[in-house]
N, C-alpha and C positions, 0 to 999 in steps of 0.2 A: 504494500500500500504506500511505502515511503521511499524516498530517494533524496540525495544521491546515494550511490551504492558503494560500499566498501567490501571488497571481496576477501578480506582476511577471515579465515575460519580454521578452527581446529580440525575440521574434517578434510581440509585440503592436504594433498600430498606435499612433502617437503622437498628441499633442495632445488635442483634445476627445473624439475617438472613444475613446481609451484611458481617459480619465477617466469617460466614460459607461459603458463596459464594466466598469470596476472598481466603480463605484457599483452597477450592476445585479447583478453577480455577488456582491458583498458582501450585497446584499439577498436574493438567492436563497438563499445559505447561511444567513442569519439566519432567513428565513421558513421554510425547510425544516426547520431544526433545531428551531424553536419550534412549528411548526404541523403538521409532517409533510407527506407528499405530498398528502393530501386537502385541506389548507388552503393549498396553494401555488397562487397565481393570478397571472396577468399583471398584473392591476390592483393586487394587494397588493404585488408586487415593484416596480412603477412608483412607487407611493406611497411606499414605504419608501426607494427609491433617489432620490426627488426628481426624477424625469424624467416626461415625458408618456408615457402608455400607448401612444400611437401610435408613439413611438420604439421601445418594446420590441416591439410587434407587427411593426414594419417590419423590425427586425434579427433577432429571435428567433422570431417567428411565434406560438409557443405555449409551454406549460409544458415540453413535450418538448425544444424547442430551447434553453430556458433551462438545463435539466438537463444536456444534452449539452455546452453551453459551459462550465458549471461544472466538469464532469468533465475536459474538455479543458484547462481552466486549471490543474487539478491536475497534468497531465502536463507543463506548461510550467515547473514549479518547478525551480530549479537545485538539485536534491537529489542527494546522493551517499551510497552505502551506507557503513555504518560501517567503520572500519579500525582495529581495536584491537590487531592483532598475533596474534590467534588466532581460529580458527573459532568456538569457544565464545563468546569475547568479542564477536565481530561479530554472531552470531545473538542473543545476549542483548540487545545494544544495539538491534538491529533490533526485537526483540520489545517492548522498553521503549517505543519510539516508537509501535508499534502499540497497546499497552495505553493509553498516554496519550490517543491519538485516540479510543479506544472508551469510556473511562470519563468523559471530560470531559462536563459537562452544561450545555447540550444538546450532543449529539454530532452534528456534521454528517456524520461518516463513517457512523454507524449510520443516520441519516435517509436518506442517499444510497443505502445498500444497500436499505433498505425501498422507496424510490422506484423502484429499478430493477425491482422486481417488478410495477410498475404502468405502466411506460413501456418499450416495446421499444427506443426510441431510447436511453434512458438505460442500459438493460441492455447494449446493444452497446458503447456508449462506455465503460462501467465495465469490461466484460470486457477490452477493449483496453488500458485503463489498467493493470489488474492484470497482464496479460500483459507489458506493457512494464516494469513495476516488477520483476517476477520476473526478467525477462531482464537488467535492470540489476544485480540482486543476484547474478547468477551469478558475478560477479567474486569474491565471498566464497569460493565453492567453488574457483575457479581458484587463488586465493592459498593456500588450505589445501592443495591438492594440491602446489603449489610448495614449501610448507614441510614437506611430508612428513607432514601430519596425517591424510591420507586414503590408502586403499589405492592401489596402483599402477594398478589397473584403472580404466577410465573411470567416473567418477561422474556419475550423472544429477543435475545441479545442480537442475533444476526440482523433481524429486521430493523432494530433500533440503530445499529451501527451504520447500516446502509442508508437509512433515512438521514442520518447526521452528516455523512460524507458525500452523498450523491450530489448535493448542490455545488460542491467544488468542481466536480468533473463536468457537470452540466454547464456551469457558467464559464469555466476556463478552457474546457476542451471543445464542447459542442458549440457554444456561442462565441468562443474566442474573446471573451471579455478581458479587460485588463485587470491587474491585481487590485483587489479591494481589501484594505486592511480590516474592514468590518465583517467581511463574509465568513471567516471561520467561526466567529462568535455568534453571528446571526443564524447560521445553519445549526450550530450546537444548541442555541436557545430554542429553536423550533422543535428539534428532536426531543429535548428534555421536557418541554411543555406537553408534547404529544404523549411521551412516555408516562409522565405524571398523571395524565388524564386517562391512562389505561389503553392507549392506542395500540400498544405492542404486547398487551397481556394475553396470555393463552390460558383458557379455562377448560375444565372437564377433560375429556379424552385427549384433547390436543396437547395438554401439558405432559402427557405420558410419553 
């Protein structure tokens, strides 16, 4: 859900293999952000990374493989959801991170979204990454329930989180609006008010 991406991870192999992967993924992000999916090539990535193209072909095979690894690297980030002491504060901080990733130029996050429409491999990997990030952020809702900020009924955390973050993508990606310092808080406020009114409560069999 957030960017920029730091590919450092304990799960990554060490030594030269790790260095080559880091160089190549840095090149993928730069090439994709600057040239878009149409301009992303194995040769261009290899040149920018300073490695032989045979190395890239051997490990990643094609552009789809490069995109998938770049997305998977995002999932390796040791990122934690905000913890400000309130649901409104947490959602506002989360939205601020999202806004920063979408308005920076060039935006790797936006370029990656566009690329996912051209690569089935990238689309699957990005869908999984977003699902994982939303699952990770469900703790924001659990904490809010524990503080008594939300109704006693079971709250659909995923629906609440999507409602809180969707306006950022709608305004900044679909409508191509400029950065709005008030948007993160405004979107968070709307979601919190809806949640407090029970808009995301699940009752009866649905809560099972």
